[in-house]
N, C-alpha and C positions, 0 to 999 in steps of 0.2 A: 419905272417898272418896279414894283415892290417884290415880286417873286423872282429872286435871282437864281433859282434852281433850273429855270427854263429860259431858253432864248426867245426873243420876240417871234421868229418864224415858227418855233415849236408851239408857242401859245396860240398863234393863228391857226396852225394845222390842227391842234387838239380841239379848238373850238369848232372848226369846220367838221371835224370827225364826229363831234357830239350830235350834229344834225345830219349824220349819215352821208356826208360828202364822199364822193368816190374818187379813186385814183389821185390821192393827194401827193403832190411832190413839192419839195423844197429845193429851190435853185439858188446857189451861192454866186452872186454877181459881183462880189468884191473884186476890185481890180479890172472889171469888165465894163461896168456901168457907173456913170457919175450921178445917176438919178437915185439909185437905191442899192442896198447891200443884198437883199434877198427878194425873190418872188416866192409866194406860195400859190400854187395852182391846183384847183380842184374842179370836179364836175358834179352836176346835179341832174336829176331826172326831169325836172319841170321848172317853169318860171317861179312858181310859188316856193319851191325848195331853194332856188337860188336866193330869193329874198330872205327866207328863213335862215339860211346859212350866213348871209351877210349881216343880218340883224344880230344873230347870236355871236358872231365874231366880234362885232363892235361892242356888244354888251359885255362879253367876257374880258376883252382887253381893257375896257373902261374900268372894270373891277380891279385891274392891275395898274391903273393909272395911265394907261395908254389910250389916247384919243386919236381917232382918224383925222387926218389933215384934209382929206378929200374923199368923196364917194361919188362914183359915176356909174351910170347905167342902171340904176335901181328901178326906175319906172318900167323900162322895157324888160328888164330881168333876163336878158339873154347872156350878158356878160357884165358882172358887177366888179368894179375895181375899188378896192379900199386901200388908201394910201396912209401908212403909219410911219412914213419917213424912211427909216432904215429897212422897212419891209412893206412890200405891196402885195396884197392878196387879190387874186383873180378867181372869181367864181363864175363858172360857165355852165350853160346847158351843153350837153355832150356834143351836139352837132357843131356848135360854134367853137368849142374848144378844138375839135378836129380841123375846122376851117382855118382858124388863126394860128394854130400849132406853135405856140410860144416856145415850147421845148425845142423845136427845130430852129426857130429864129435865134434863140440864145443857146445853141448847142455847145458852145465853148464853156458854158457854166458847169460847175460841178453840181450834179443833180442826185438827189436821193429820194426814195419813196418814204413817205411818212407812215410809220406803223406804231400805233399807240399801244 
């Protein structure tokens, strides 16, 4: 990552915010999960917006030298997962976000609301 003034989850959150993602939260999973250090979770109003947010996050992080290791759920666009290794982005349509409620499942994580 070439921009050392921002952390990876902040870059993900800022890119999601650029496309009007809603309710963006950053969850610190260090010491809790062996899979990743951070989740960035956000909501969109439609499937098209979910895809637009996912595309923009990948584009903006690629500009910083960060490539996603895996992308899941893009075709259905109800819940897109972008895996950047140390940070996993979850882009949901609102109803699916409420249903899966990752914030509750990982409630022991330190969570903060992203405000740009």
